[in-house]
N, C-alpha and C positions, 0 to 999 in steps of 0.2 A: 504493499499499500506506499502511495506518495501523499504528503497532506501539505498542499501551498498555501500557506497563508498571508493574506497582504491587506492592505488598507490604514495599515497603524501611520500614526504620523505625531507633529504636535499640536495639542489644542490647547487654549485657555480655561481655565477650572468654568464649569458651567454649559460647555461646547459640546458639540455632537462630533461621532464621528462612526463610521460603519466599517468593521473587518468582515471579511470576506476567506473562505476556505476550500479551495478545490481540491476533492478528494478524488483519486486515481487509484486502481489494482485493486477495488474492493468492491463489494457490492452495496453501492451508497443505500440505497431505496429499503436494505432488509436491518438496515443498523440503525442505531440511537447514537446521535452525535452531540458530542458537547464543547463547549471551550471552555479553557483553562487556562490561568494565569503566575505566571512567578515575577516577583517582583525582588529588587535586588537586595540579598540578603537574607531570603525569606522563602519557604517552600512553596512549593506551585501549588493552587488550589483551585477550587471547583468554581464556576462561575456560573453555568448553564448547561440547560441539555435539552436536545427534542427528539421525540420520538417518532416512530414511524408512519404514525398518526397525525403529526405535527402537534403534538400537546406539549408544551413547555415547562419547563421546572428551572428555577433560578435559586441561588444562593442568596441567601435576607440581605447581606452586604448592597446586592447590586438590584432587588427587586424593586420594581416601579421605574427603573430607570433604563434599563436593559432590558431590550426585546433580541431573542433569537428566534432564526428563522431558517429554511429550507426548502431547495430546489433540486428536485429529484430529476428534472431533465437535466441540470446542468452539474449534477452531483458538486453541490454547492450549499456550505451552510453559511449563514450570516449571523451577526451580531452587531445590532443598532444598538449606541451607547449613548446616552443622554444624560444631561445635568452631571457632566465629567468631574469628579474631584482631583486631588493631587494623589490621594492615596488607590487611586485606579490604575497609576502608573505602574506600567509592568510589561514583560514580554506577552503578549496572546496567543494561545495556543490551540487547535483543534485535533480531537483525537475519537474514537469510539468509546462511547459510556457503558457503562453496565449498570442496570437495572438492579434493585431499586434504590442505590445507594451512589451509581452516577461514580462510581471508580473509574479512574481510565480503564478503557478495554485494551488497551496495545502498550507495549514497551518502547515504538517509534512515536516520537512528537513532530517532526518537520524542523523548520527553521523557527514559526513562529513570525508575529510582527509585533515592532513595540510601540508601544502607546505611551506617549509623553503627556499628563497634564501640568500645565504649571505658565504662570505668567510672565 
């Protein structure tokens, strides 16, 4: 499987950003997909996941601000991030997610995409 994340960048607090992840080498529509992030000096953490039916799940820290979606025709999962805060600064990765805990379903992470929230 290959995971190509993109769309990160520098944004001011309160701003918005959408990151994308194109998945290849896997049966995209049959899997639950998640977004995870890793801030400097911290462990990687769960952000959001979306199941085969399109139902989302969010970590408490991003609920109400972030929206996960998927396009099975494009093998792509998205994360729309609104009302961004400095503490959202991290490298964002996508991966398979294992229900019901949404733990990562693979040891392969791809290169991720850097999101920096700063004034």
